[in-house]
C-alpha positions in Angstrom: 113.5 80.1 120.5 111.8 76.7 121.8 113.6 73.7 121.0 110.9 71.8 118.9 110.2 75.1 116.8 113.7 74.7 115.3 112.3 71.3 113.6 110.0 73.2 111.4 111.4 75.0 108.3 109.7 77.1 105.6 111.0 75.4 102.5 113.1 77.7 100.1 110.9 77.1 97.2 110.3 80.1 95.0 107.1 81.8 95.8 105.6 78.8 97.6 105.0 78.5 101.4 105.5 75.0 102.4 106.6 74.0 105.8 108.5 70.6 106.3 109.4 68.8 109.7 112.9 68.4 109.6 114.4 67.0 113.0 118.1 66.3 113.3 119.2 63.0 112.2 120.0 61.5 115.7 119.0 58.3 117.2 117.0 59.9 120.1 114.4 61.2 117.4 111.8 58.9 115.6 112.7 58.2 111.9 109.3 59.5 110.9 107.5 56.2 110.1 104.0 55.5 111.3 105.5 52.7 113.2 108.0 54.7 115.1 105.4 57.6 116.0 103.6 54.8 117.8 106.4 53.6 119.9 106.7 55.2 123.5 109.7 57.1 122.4 107.6 58.5 119.3 104.8 59.3 121.5 107.0 61.3 124.0 108.4 63.4 121.5 105.1 64.4 120.1 103.7 65.1 123.4 107.0 67.3 124.2 106.5 69.0 120.6 102.9 69.7 121.6 104.0 71.4 124.9 106.5 73.7 122.8 103.6 74.9 121.1 101.2 75.7 123.9 99.8 79.3 123.2 98.0 81.6 125.8 95.4 83.4 124.1 94.0 85.3 126.8 96.2 88.5 126.2 95.9 88.3 122.5 94.6 85.4 120.4 96.8 86.5 117.3 100.0 84.8 117.0 103.1 87.2 116.2 104.6 85.1 113.5 107.5 84.0 116.0 108.5 80.9 114.2 109.4 82.1 110.8 110.6 85.4 112.2 113.0 83.7 114.6 114.1 81.4 111.7 114.7 84.4 109.1 116.6 86.5 111.6 119.1 83.7 112.4 119.8 83.4 108.6 123.1 85.3 107.4 122.2 88.9 106.7 124.3 92.1 105.9 125.3 94.1 108.8 122.6 96.9 110.0 122.3 99.7 107.4 124.0 103.0 108.7 121.3 105.6 109.5 122.0 109.2 108.9 119.3 111.7 108.7 119.6 113.5 105.3 118.9 117.3 105.4 118.9 117.2 109.2 116.3 119.6 110.0 115.3 121.8 113.2 112.2 119.5 113.9 113.6 116.8 116.2 110.4 114.3 115.7 111.1 114.4 111.7 114.6 113.4 112.5 113.4 110.6 114.8 110.8 109.5 112.3 113.3 109.1 109.9 115.5 106.8 112.3 112.6 105.1 113.2 111.6 104.2 109.8 115.0 103.5 108.8 115.0 100.9 111.5 111.8 99.4 110.9 112.8 98.6 107.2 116.4 97.4 108.6 114.4 95.0 110.4 111.9 94.1 107.9 114.3 93.5 105.2 115.7 90.6 107.2 112.2 88.8 106.6 112.3 89.1 103.1 113.1 86.0 101.1 115.6 85.6 98.5 112.8 85.5 95.9 111.8 88.8 97.0 108.4 88.6 98.9 107.7 88.5 102.8 106.0 85.5 104.0 103.5 85.5 107.0 100.6 84.2 108.7 97.4 84.7 106.9 95.2 82.7 109.2 92.5 83.3 111.6 89.3 81.7 110.2 88.4 78.4 112.4 86.4 76.7 109.7 89.1 75.9 107.2 91.5 73.4 109.0 88.7 71.0 110.1 87.3 70.9 106.3 91.0 69.9 105.6 91.1 67.4 108.2 87.7 65.9 107.1 88.9 65.8 103.4 92.0 63.9 104.4 89.7 61.4 106.3 87.5 60.8 103.7 89.9 60.4 101.0 92.3 58.1 103.3 95.4 60.9 102.5 96.4 61.3 106.3 98.8 64.1 107.4 102.1 62.9 109.1 101.9 62.5 112.9 103.9 65.6 113.5 101.6 67.6 111.3 98.7 66.3 113.2 100.2 67.0 116.3 100.2 70.6 115.6 97.0 70.7 114.0 95.4 69.5 117.3 97.7 72.0 119.2 96.4 74.7 117.2 92.6 73.7 117.8 93.1 73.6 121.5 95.0 76.6 121.9 92.0 78.7 120.5 89.1 77.1 122.3 87.1 79.7 124.1 86.5 79.4 127.9 82.8 78.1 127.5 84.2 75.1 125.3 83.3 76.2 122.0 85.2 78.0 119.2 84.6 81.5 117.3 84.2 81.7 113.7 87.7 83.4 113.8 90.2 84.1 116.5 88.7 86.9 118.2 85.1 85.5 117.8 82.4 84.3 120.3 81.5 80.7 120.0 79.4 79.5 117.3 77.9 76.0 116.3 79.4 76.1 112.9 83.2 76.0 114.1 82.7 74.2 117.4 81.2 71.1 115.8 83.9 71.2 113.1 86.7 71.5 115.5 85.1 68.9 117.6 84.9 66.5 114.6 88.5 67.3 113.3 89.8 66.6 116.7 88.1 63.3 116.9 89.1 62.2 113.3 92.9 63.1 114.7 92.4 60.4 117.1 91.7 62.3 120.2 89.9 61.0 123.1 86.2 62.1 123.5 86.6 61.8 127.4 89.2 64.3 127.7 88.5 67.7 129.4 88.5 70.0 126.2 86.5 67.7 124.2 84.2 67.2 127.2 83.6 71.0 127.5 83.1 71.3 123.6 80.6 68.3 123.6 78.6 70.0 126.2 78.5 73.4 124.6 77.5 71.6 121.3 74.5 69.9 123.1 73.5 73.0 125.1 72.9 74.7 121.7 70.6 71.5 120.5 73.2 69.5 118.9 74.7 69.5 115.4 71.3 69.7 113.7 71.6 73.5 114.2 74.9 73.8 112.4 74.5 76.1 109.1 74.3 74.8 105.7 78.1 74.7 105.0 78.5 72.5 108.1 75.6 70.2 107.2 77.5 69.7 104.0 80.7 68.9 105.6 79.0 66.3 108.2 77.0 64.6 105.4 80.2 64.0 103.1 81.6 62.5 106.5 78.6 60.2 107.1 77.6 61.9 110.7 74.6 63.9 109.0 72.1 62.5 106.7 72.0 64.0 103.1 68.1 64.4 103.4 68.9 67.2 105.9 70.4 69.4 103.4 68.3 71.8 101.0 68.6 70.6 97.3 71.9 72.2 95.6 70.3 71.5 92.1 73.4 70.4 90.0 71.1 71.3 87.0 71.2 75.0 87.7 74.7 75.0 85.8 72.7 74.0 82.6 70.4 77.0 82.8 70.6 79.5 80.1 73.3 82.2 80.9 70.6 85.3 80.5 68.6 84.2 83.5 69.5 86.4 86.6 70.1 83.1 89.0 72.4 81.4 86.7 75.5 80.6 89.2 78.2 82.0 86.8 76.6 85.5 88.1 77.6 84.7 91.6 80.7 86.0 93.3 83.6 84.0 92.2 84.2 82.6 95.7 80.7 81.6 96.2 80.3 80.1 92.7 83.7 77.9 93.3 82.1 76.6 96.6 78.9 75.6 95.4 80.1 74.1 92.3 82.0 71.3 94.1 79.4 71.0 96.8 76.7 70.4 94.0 78.8 67.5 92.6 79.0 66.1 96.0 75.3 66.5 96.6 74.4 65.1 93.0 76.4 62.1 93.7 75.6 61.7 97.5 79.3 61.5 98.0 79.8 59.8 101.6 82.8 58.6 103.4 83.0 54.9 104.3 81.6 54.2 108.0 84.4 53.9 110.6 84.4 53.4 114.4 85.0 57.2 114.7 82.0 58.3 112.5 79.6 55.8 114.3 80.8 57.3 117.5 80.2 60.8 116.2 77.0 60.1 115.2 76.0 59.6 119.0 78.5 62.4 120.3 76.8 65.2 118.4 73.3 65.0 118.9 71.1 64.9 122.1 68.8 62.2 120.6 69.3 58.8 119.0 70.9 59.3 115.5 68.1 57.0 113.9 65.3 59.0 115.3 66.4 62.4 113.8 63.8 64.3 111.5 66.2 65.1 109.0 63.7 67.0 106.8 63.1 69.4 109.8 66.7 70.0 110.3 67.3 71.6 107.2 66.1 74.9 108.2 67.6 74.8 111.7 70.2 77.1 112.4 71.7 77.7 116.0 71.0 81.4 117.1 74.6 81.9 117.7 75.3 81.3 113.8 72.3 83.1 112.1 74.2 86.1 110.7 72.2 86.2 107.8 68.6 84.9 108.3 66.8 83.2 105.3 64.6 85.4 103.4 61.1 84.6 102.3 62.5 84.3 98.6 65.1 81.7 99.6 62.3 79.7 101.7 60.1 79.6 98.8 63.0 78.6 96.3 64.0 76.0 98.8 60.5 74.3 98.6 60.8 74.4 94.6 64.2 72.9 94.7 63.3 70.2 97.2 60.3 69.1 95.3 62.4 69.1 91.9 64.8 66.8 93.8 62.2 64.1 94.2 61.5 63.9 90.6 64.5 64.9 88.8 65.5 63.6 85.6 68.4 61.3 85.7 69.9 62.0 82.3 69.7 65.7 82.9 71.2 65.3 86.4 73.7 63.1 84.5 74.6 65.8 82.0 74.8 68.4 84.8 77.3 66.5 86.9 79.6 65.7 83.9 79.5 69.6 83.2 80.2 70.3 86.9 83.4 67.9 86.8 84.7 69.3 83.6 84.5 72.7 85.6 86.3 71.4 88.6 89.0 70.1 86.4 89.4 73.4 84.5 89.7 75.1 87.6 92.3 72.8 89.0 94.3 73.3 85.8 94.0 77.0 85.7 95.3 77.4 89.1 97.9 74.5 89.2 95.7 72.7 91.7 95.9 75.8 94.2 92.1 76.7 93.4 90.7 80.0 94.3 90.8 79.5 98.0 91.0 76.9 101.0 87.2 75.9 101.1 87.2 75.6 97.2 90.6 73.4 97.3 89.4 71.2 99.9 86.0 70.4 98.3 87.6 70.0 94.9 90.0 67.4 96.5 86.9 65.4 97.6 85.3 65.5 94.2 88.6 64.6 92.3 89.1 61.7 94.8 85.3 60.5 94.0 85.6 60.9 90.4 89.2 60.0 89.4 90.5 57.8 92.3 92.9 58.1 95.1 95.9 57.0 92.9 95.1 59.4 90.0 97.6 62.2 89.2 94.9 64.8 89.6 94.0 63.9 93.2 98.0 63.5 93.9 98.3 67.2 92.8 95.5 68.2 95.0 97.4 66.4 98.2 100.7 68.2 97.4 98.8 71.6 97.3 97.4 71.2 100.6 100.9 72.0 102.0 100.5 75.4 100.1 97.6 76.4 102.7 99.3 75.3 105.8 101.3 77.6 108.0 103.2 77.1 111.5 103.4 79.5 114.1 103.9 79.6 117.6 100.3 78.5 118.2 100.5 75.4 116.2 99.5 74.6 112.6 96.7 76.6 110.9 95.2 76.6 107.4 95.7 80.2 105.8 92.7 81.7 104.0 94.8 81.7 100.7 98.2 80.3 99.7 99.4 83.1 101.2 99.1 87.0 100.6 102.7 87.2 99.0 101.8 89.8 96.1 99.6 91.9 98.5 102.0 92.3 101.3 105.0 92.8 98.9 103.2 95.5 96.9 102.3 97.7 100.0 105.9 97.1 101.3 107.3 98.5 98.1 105.0 101.5 98.1 105.9 102.1 101.8 109.7 102.1 101.1 109.6 104.0 97.8 107.1 106.6 98.3 109.2 108.1 100.7 112.6 107.7 99.0 113.8 105.1 101.4 115.1 102.9 98.2 118.1 105.1 98.2 118.9 103.5 101.7 117.7 100.1 101.0 118.0 99.6 97.3 118.5 96.0 97.0 115.3 95.3 99.1 113.2 97.2 96.6 115.3 95.4 93.6 114.1 92.0 95.2 110.6 93.0 95.6 110.3 94.5 92.3 111.7 91.1 90.7 109.0 89.1 92.8 106.1 91.5 91.6 107.4 91.3 88.0 107.1 87.5 88.1 103.6 87.4 89.5 102.0 89.4 86.7 99.7 87.1 84.6 100.9 86.9 81.1 98.5 85.1 79.2 94.3 84.0 79.5 93.4 81.0 81.0 92.3 78.4 78.7 88.3 78.1 77.9 87.9 81.4 79.6 84.2 81.9 78.2 83.1 78.4 78.8 84.0 78.4 82.4 83.0 82.0 83.2 86.5 83.5 83.7 87.2 87.1 83.3 90.2 88.4 81.2 93.4 87.8 83.0 96.4 88.9 80.8 98.1 91.7 82.5 96.4 91.4 86.1 98.2 90.7 89.3 96.7 88.0 91.9 96.6 88.4 95.5 99.1 85.6 96.1 101.3 83.9 93.3 101.2 83.7 89.4 100.0 80.0 89.6 97.0 80.8 91.8 96.0 82.5 88.6 92.9 84.7 89.7 93.1 88.3 88.6 92.0 90.9 91.1 91.2 94.5 90.9 92.9 96.1 93.5 95.7 93.5 93.4 96.3 94.6 90.0 96.2 98.3 90.8 98.7 97.7 93.5 101.0 95.9 91.2 100.9 98.5 88.6 101.0 101.3 91.2 104.2 99.9 92.9 105.8 99.0 89.3 105.5 102.6 88.5 106.8 103.8 91.6 110.0 101.7 91.2 110.3 102.8 87.7 110.3 106.7 88.7 112.8 105.9 91.7 115.5 104.9 89.4 116.7 102.2 91.5 116.4 99.5 88.5 118.6 101.8 86.2 121.3 102.1 88.8 121.5 98.4 89.0 121.2 97.7 85.1 117.9 95.9 85.8 115.3 95.6 82.9 112.0 97.2 84.0 108.4 95.8 83.0 107.8 96.8 79.6 105.2 99.2 78.3 103.1 96.8 76.7 102.7 94.8 80.1 101.8 98.0 81.8 99.1 98.6 79.3 97.8 95.3 79.8 97.3 96.0 83.5 95.5 98.9 82.5 93.1 97.3 80.2 92.4 94.8 83.0 91.7 97.8 85.4 89.4 99.6 82.9 87.6 96.4 82.1 86.6 95.9 85.6 84.8 99.2 86.5 81.2 98.6 87.2 78.4 100.8 85.7 78.2 102.4 89.2 81.6 103.7 88.7 83.1 101.5 91.4 85.2 98.3 91.4 84.3 94.8 92.4 87.0 92.5 93.6 87.6 89.6 91.0 85.0 90.3 88.3 82.4 93.0 87.3 79.1 92.8 89.2 77.4 90.0 87.2 73.9 89.7 89.1 71.5 91.8 90.6 71.5 93.0 94.1 68.3 91.0 95.2 70.3 87.6 94.7 71.5 88.5 98.0 68.3 87.2 99.1 69.2 83.9 98.0 72.3 83.6 100.2 71.9 80.0 102.0 75.0 80.4 104.2 73.4 81.8 107.3 76.8 82.5 108.8 78.3 85.1 106.0 76.8 88.1 104.6 77.2 89.5 100.9 78.7 86.5 99.3 76.0 86.3 96.5 77.6 88.6 94.0 80.8 90.8 93.8 79.9 94.3 94.9 81.5 97.6 93.9 83.9 98.3 97.1 85.4 101.5 98.5 88.9 99.9 98.8 89.0 98.2 95.3 87.8 101.4 93.6 90.3 103.6 95.5 93.1 101.4 94.6 92.1 101.2 90.9 91.8 105.2 90.8 95.3 105.6 92.4 96.9 103.3 89.8 95.3 105.1 86.8 95.9 108.6 88.1 99.7 107.6 88.3 99.6 105.6 85.1 98.1 108.6 83.3 101.3 110.9 84.2 103.8 108.1 83.0 101.7 107.5 79.8 99.6 110.4 79.1 98.3 109.1 75.7 97.3 105.5 76.2 93.4 105.3 76.3 93.4 108.9 77.8 89.8 109.6 77.2 88.8 106.2 78.7 91.3 106.7 81.6 89.9 110.0 82.4 86.2 109.1 82.3 87.1 106.0 84.7 88.9 108.1 87.1 86.2 110.6 87.2 83.1 108.1 87.5 85.2 106.3 90.1 85.8 109.6 92.2 82.2 110.0 92.2 81.6 106.6 93.4 84.1 106.9 96.4 82.5 110.2 97.5 79.1 108.8 97.4 80.1 106.0 99.8 81.4 108.5 102.5 78.9 108.3 105.4 77.5 111.2 107.3 80.1 110.8 110.1 82.9 111.5 107.3 84.4 107.9 107.3 84.2 105.1 104.8 83.3 101.4 105.8 86.0 98.9 105.1 84.9 95.6 103.6 88.4 94.1 103.7 90.2 95.4 106.9 88.9 96.7 110.5 87.2 98.7 109.5 86.6 102.6 109.1 90.4 103.3 109.7 91.1 101.1 106.8 88.2 102.2 104.5 88.9 105.6 105.1 92.5 105.5 104.4 91.8 104.1 101.0 89.4 106.7 100.3 91.3 109.5 101.2 94.5 108.4 99.4 92.2 108.4 96.1 90.6 111.5 96.7 93.9 113.2 97.8 96.0 112.0 94.9 93.2 113.3 92.5 93.0 116.6 94.0 96.8 117.1 94.2 97.2 116.3 90.5 94.4 118.8 89.9 95.5 121.7 92.1 98.1 120.8 94.8 97.9 121.3 98.3 95.4 124.1 98.1 92.8 121.7 96.5 93.4 119.1 99.0 92.4 121.6 101.8 89.5 122.8 99.9 88.0 119.3 99.3 85.1 118.9 101.7 85.0 115.1 101.5 88.8 115.2 102.7 87.8 117.8 105.3 85.0 115.6 106.7 87.4 112.6 106.9 89.9 114.5 108.9 87.3 115.5 111.3 86.1 111.8 111.6 89.6 110.5 112.3 90.5 113.7 114.7 87.4 112.9 116.7 88.4 109.3 117.2 91.9 110.0 118.2 93.0 108.5 121.6 94.5 110.6 124.5 97.6 108.6 123.9 98.1 109.6 120.4 96.9 106.4 118.7 93.8 105.1 117.1 91.9 101.6 118.0 89.2 100.2 116.2 87.6 96.6 117.4 86.5 94.0 114.8 83.0 94.6 116.1 82.8 97.6 113.9 82.7 95.3 110.8 79.5 93.8 112.5 77.7 96.8 113.6 78.7 98.9 110.6 79.7 101.6 113.2 83.1 102.5 114.5 83.7 100.6 117.7 86.6 101.4 119.7 89.3 99.0 120.6 90.2 98.7 124.4 93.7 100.0 123.4 94.9 102.2 120.6 96.5 99.8 118.0 99.4 100.1 115.8 98.1 99.2 112.5 94.7 101.5 112.9 97.0 104.2 113.9 99.0 104.1 111.0 96.2 104.1 108.7 94.7 107.1 110.6 97.9 109.0 110.1 98.4 108.2 106.5 94.9 109.4 105.8 95.5 112.8 107.7 98.8 113.5 106.1 97.4 112.5 102.3 94.7 115.1 103.1 97.1 117.8 104.4 95.3 117.9 107.7 95.9 121.3 109.4 95.9 119.9 112.9 99.7 119.1 112.8 99.6 118.5 116.7 97.1 115.7 116.4 99.6 114.0 113.5 102.5 114.7 115.6 100.8 113.0 118.7 100.0 109.9 116.5 103.7 109.6 115.3 105.0 109.6 118.8 102.7 106.8 119.6 103.8 104.7 116.7 107.5 105.3 117.6 106.9 104.4 121.5 105.5 101.2 120.3 108.5 100.1 118.1 110.7 97.7 119.6 114.4 98.1 120.0 115.1 95.8 116.7 112.8 97.7 114.8 109.7 95.5 114.8 106.3 96.2 116.2 104.4 93.8 118.3 101.3 91.9 117.1 98.1 93.4 118.1 94.3 92.8 117.4 93.1 91.4 114.2 93.0 93.7 111.3 91.7 91.9 108.1 88.3 90.8 107.6 85.8 89.2 104.7 82.2 88.7 104.3 81.6 91.1 107.3 81.6 88.3 109.8 85.1 86.6 109.6 88.2 88.3 110.9 91.7 87.3 109.4 95.3 88.0 110.2 97.8 89.9 108.3 101.2 89.9 110.2 102.8 92.1 107.7 100.8 95.1 108.4 102.5 95.7 111.8 105.8 96.4 109.8 104.4 97.8 106.5 102.2 100.5 107.7 103.8 102.2 110.5 107.0 102.3 108.2 104.8 103.9 105.6 103.3 106.4 108.2 106.6 107.3 109.7 108.4 107.7 106.6 105.5 110.0 104.9 105.9 112.1 108.0 109.6 112.9 107.5 109.1 113.1 103.7 106.3 115.4 104.1 108.2 117.7 106.7 111.0 117.7 104.4 109.0 118.7 101.1 107.1 121.4 103.3 110.5 122.9 104.5 112.0 122.6 100.7 109.0 124.5 99.4 
């Protein structure tokens, strides 16, 4: 472990991820005041720390979370659990799979926090951290120099060879993130003449300069004061006052889209602009190939670099922009004032409902700017925002990044619980499961948010979020995951053995109520809310660089998760809302079957990509078939047979599967250069769930997972495995542990069940 890694500690605060800088109190270290950091000794200290976080992304741009893992492994732990194969069989591979599973859990339990969850890196997108740096600069709330040092190091570590930055870790350079990284580095005090920024500036100018940045980038540059507000199409704050029945009312948008454009429209309506500084004056000259004063800002509104145009503007959007821009020149001041008043009330409500975490990092950052503008830098509201900035920051061996959420705590813990309990491993690791269960229990939302209907919120009571209870946004598949994991633990008996109180029936019914309420008329489930708007609203998507952001669609993964949870719940409580549950399951299965492609796979919207979507779909179809008719029904299901053939046709010679992120962009299976642990685990879980008769292929995949396992029970971090909005990849460092454990455990438990039968 490198020397300066030791000075960053994940604060042991319940459910929160807050990294603090804590060097030893010795005379050779600066005390931490700004004055000390500016001394030669302070500068040398920061330079040395930056060198310790140098990261070579050429082999793999994904960090392995070594900082947290090193620290967790150094804490006192019980001695390694003794692994003895139960019911030793004549199949050496099944025995080895058990031992590998046991070793994997024994390692992974050492990463579990006392509160029961597993922390981890949830970074990857490159447009998040610069937005926070811009907000920090605008509001006069700077980060401490050690934080700034690691932020800069992170950005430099992930610069591409051509001088630019990708939308995410594995992406080719785009103008959006390259301009924002450049701006952030300059705001953090970097010299424009250094080699890295010179290459970045040359790349920006080769693309025509910052006028070609997509609309979200134009917004950030406008509030910073290095791009004119006239260069933006109108965000028309008055749209929030339209009658709710209109299909274009923003309440119909996907919640992430809605909660980003809400504070954007506040800033647009007030033309919020930072005070001019020496750096912003310099940026006006550095970001453009011509004199800033001569730029035709109206012409720049529609300019988007070819590198960034993933979703070209539709004729309908162009027509709407003409109307909105025309309205902007004649808008009524009293109506604008009323609209901005409602928007601020809405922003304040979102802050309160989420304890200032907000729905996501972009929303949180822009809300911070709005609250600073509306209530002032010294207001308690703004101070709470600044405190929550820390929840989004994560430190790894590549520096300090901004996560895509305040963590993926519930999501990762729910999967880990399923992986352990499904295969009976809770008998070997009961305390791990009990701790995870207690964490899951605490995260369930117990009440409705205030003013729910006024601020367009779906019901929450009984749901589970993606991260933590304070975040507070209910999600369909997270609720299903929380319910499913809870039911598995209840059936295992591990709670009764310790005298623990399980989640009561009324709370389980609340979760079922939420799941049923979220089913769409097409039979599928969307993510946070029901689909509220028509599909043609996507024609009004103004982002250019993201796809499918305007409404909440029905997804294979969300639907499959909800089906599985309802199937398991129906077994445990066969009377509660039985008819509705039966219909929901049947309609959901019909939706999932309809989403299967001709080649037998399912497209994954939240992971990479066909191995991910196919796994979810197969689990749901297999669970339903097994309830209906056992193994015979599994093998007779044509959808499952086609899914098996799809996966078998894509198995590599080494026994593994490897799928590249490009699958998400092309919407067709794109092989990775190497077999990937996580893709392999998803494929194996699918094949075993579907009772695939090609056991030789399954055994070959199991061997691959075992050969990739490290001596201590861990697996290496490989290619990026998460994705959102088709174009942006995101990291889940927990996946490399959870899914191999799950697949290996399923192989052993499946072999044992077959032998007993």
